[in-house]
C-alpha positions as CSV (number, residue, x, y, z in Angstrom):
1,M,50.0,-22.4,-46.9
2,L,47.9,-20.9,-49.8
3,F,45.4,-23.1,-51.6
4,C,44.5,-23.0,-55.4
5,K,40.7,-24.3,-54.5
6,T,38.6,-21.3,-54.7
7,A,36.0,-20.4,-52.0
8,T,32.5,-20.1,-53.2
9,A,31.2,-16.9,-53.7
10,T,28.5,-14.8,-55.7
11,T,29.8,-12.8,-58.4
12,G,28.6,-10.5,-60.8
13,P,27.6,-6.8,-60.8
14,A,24.7,-7.5,-57.9
15,R,27.2,-8.9,-55.5
16,A,29.4,-5.9,-56.3
17,L,26.6,-3.6,-55.6
18,E,26.2,-5.6,-52.4
19,I,29.7,-5.5,-51.1
20,L,30.0,-1.8,-52.2
21,G,27.0,-1.1,-50.2
22,A,28.6,-3.0,-47.1
23,T,31.9,-1.9,-47.4
24,M,34.4,0.9,-48.2
25,K,33.9,0.6,-51.9
26,N,37.7,-0.1,-52.2
27,T,38.3,-3.5,-50.9
28,L,39.6,-6.1,-53.1
29,E,36.5,-8.3,-52.3
30,A,34.6,-5.6,-54.1
31,V,37.0,-5.5,-57.3
32,L,36.7,-9.5,-57.7
33,A,33.0,-9.4,-57.1
34,S,33.0,-6.9,-60.3
35,K,35.6,-8.7,-62.1
36,G,34.1,-12.6,-61.7
37,P,35.3,-15.7,-60.7
38,A,37.5,-17.0,-63.4
39,I,41.2,-18.0,-62.1
40,H,43.7,-19.8,-64.3
41,Y,46.3,-22.1,-63.4
42,V,48.7,-24.9,-64.5
43,V,50.5,-27.5,-62.9
44,P,54.3,-27.2,-62.1
45,E,55.3,-29.7,-65.2
46,A,53.4,-28.0,-67.8
47,K,55.3,-26.8,-70.4
48,V,56.0,-23.0,-71.1
49,I,54.5,-23.1,-74.5
50,A,51.1,-24.8,-72.8
51,A,51.1,-21.9,-70.1
52,V,51.9,-19.2,-72.5
53,R,49.0,-20.5,-75.0
54,T,46.6,-20.3,-71.9
55,M,47.4,-16.6,-71.3
56,N,47.3,-16.0,-74.8
57,Q,43.9,-17.2,-75.0
58,E,42.5,-15.9,-72.2
59,R,44.2,-12.4,-72.6
60,I,46.0,-12.4,-69.0
61,G,49.4,-11.7,-68.2
62,A,49.9,-14.5,-65.4
63,V,48.8,-17.9,-64.4
64,L,49.0,-19.6,-60.9
65,V,50.9,-22.7,-60.7
66,C,49.2,-25.3,-58.4
67,V,49.9,-28.8,-57.4
68,S,47.7,-30.7,-55.1
69,G,45.2,-27.8,-54.4
70,E,48.3,-25.8,-52.7
71,M,49.6,-22.6,-54.8
72,V,53.3,-23.1,-55.3
73,G,54.0,-20.0,-57.6
74,I,52.8,-17.8,-60.1
75,F,54.1,-17.7,-63.7
76,T,54.2,-14.5,-65.5
77,E,55.0,-12.5,-68.5
78,R,58.0,-11.3,-66.9
79,D,59.3,-14.7,-66.1
80,V,58.5,-15.6,-69.8
81,L,61.0,-12.3,-70.9
82,C,63.7,-12.9,-68.4
83,R,63.5,-16.7,-67.5
84,V,62.8,-18.0,-71.2
85,V,63.4,-15.8,-73.7
86,D,66.6,-13.8,-72.2
87,E,68.1,-17.3,-71.4
88,G,67.6,-18.7,-74.7
89,R,65.7,-21.9,-73.3
90,D,63.0,-23.8,-75.5
91,P,59.4,-23.0,-74.3
92,T,58.6,-26.5,-75.7
93,A,61.0,-28.5,-73.5
94,T,61.2,-25.9,-70.2
95,K,58.7,-27.0,-67.7
96,V,56.9,-23.7,-65.6
97,V,58.2,-25.2,-62.3
98,E,61.8,-24.2,-63.6
99,V,61.0,-20.6,-64.7
100,M,58.1,-19.6,-62.3
101,T,58.4,-17.1,-59.3
102,S,58.1,-19.3,-56.4
103,E,57.8,-16.6,-53.9
104,V,54.1,-15.3,-54.2
105,V,52.9,-12.4,-52.3
106,A,49.3,-12.5,-51.6
107,V,46.9,-10.2,-49.9
108,R,43.2,-10.7,-48.1
109,P,40.1,-9.7,-49.4
110,T,39.5,-6.9,-46.9
111,T,42.8,-5.2,-48.3
112,L,41.8,-1.8,-49.9
113,V,42.7,-0.9,-53.3
114,E,45.1,1.7,-52.4
115,E,46.9,-0.6,-49.9
116,A,47.2,-3.4,-52.9
117,M,48.7,-0.9,-55.4
118,A,51.2,0.0,-52.7
119,V,52.2,-3.6,-52.2
120,I,52.4,-4.0,-56.3
121,T,54.7,-0.7,-56.5
122,E,56.6,-1.7,-53.3
123,K,57.3,-5.2,-54.7
124,R,57.4,-4.4,-58.3
125,I,55.0,-7.0,-59.5
126,R,52.0,-7.0,-61.7
127,H,49.4,-9.7,-59.9
128,L,48.4,-10.4,-56.4
129,P,46.5,-13.5,-55.6
130,V,43.7,-12.8,-53.0
131,V,43.4,-15.4,-50.2
132,D,41.3,-15.7,-47.2
133,N,42.4,-16.2,-43.6
134,D,42.1,-19.9,-44.4
135,G,44.3,-19.9,-47.4
136,L,41.4,-20.6,-50.1
137,L,42.4,-18.6,-53.1
138,K,39.5,-15.8,-53.7
139,G,40.9,-14.5,-56.9
140,L,43.7,-12.9,-58.7
141,V,44.0,-9.2,-59.3
142,S,46.4,-7.4,-61.5
143,S,47.8,-3.8,-61.6
144,G,45.3,-3.3,-64.3
145,D,42.4,-4.3,-62.6
146,L,43.4,-1.9,-59.7
147,T,44.1,0.9,-62.0
148,G,40.7,0.4,-63.4
149,W,38.6,0.5,-60.4
150,A,40.6,3.4,-58.6
151,S,40.0,5.3,-62.1
152,R,36.1,4.5,-61.8
153,N,36.2,5.5,-58.2
154,Q,37.5,8.9,-58.8
155,E,35.2,9.6,-61.7
156,I,32.2,8.9,-59.1
157,H,33.8,11.5,-56.8
158,I,34.2,13.9,-59.4
159,T,30.4,13.2,-60.2
160,D,29.4,13.5,-56.7
161,L,31.2,16.5,-56.3
162,V,29.9,18.5,-59.5
163,N,26.5,17.5,-58.3
164,Y,26.9,18.7,-54.9
165,I,28.2,21.9,-56.1
166,T,25.8,22.6,-58.8
167,G,22.7,21.8,-56.5
168,R,22.1,18.3,-58.0
169,Y,23.3,16.1,-54.9
170,P,20.8,14.3,-53.7
171,G,20.1,14.7,-50.1
């Protein structure tokens, strides 16, 4: 069972640096710490139009669908296109529960960014809820979050290599 109640944690740049120093740098815990704690959700009975407005206002591509603290699905831009627009449904009358993705793939905070990217590619999805061992929601990462993290990580490696080659590397 996956829960929409979030586990409390310190976030922000200071927490991200703490995690970076304590882990292999590339865990989803580090990504979430740098990203911040915001998690958006709707109830299954919400109308599609309300969920889409939330997504647009927050500039996000998905919201979790929760009832009584339990995650029962995810509603994404793809759901809007394939199950609402393409099927000619009225977004003001259609409930999220009728068109959401109910089989949610979730990962743990200790999952490496590279592993999460492989899951996203293999499952052909764009968003992954991150849950702890008790099923408590820690956050939601998107393919964009992961790509951005991997890109920044590569930039750091390149800078370190250039500094090493040119003799400016500390140590």
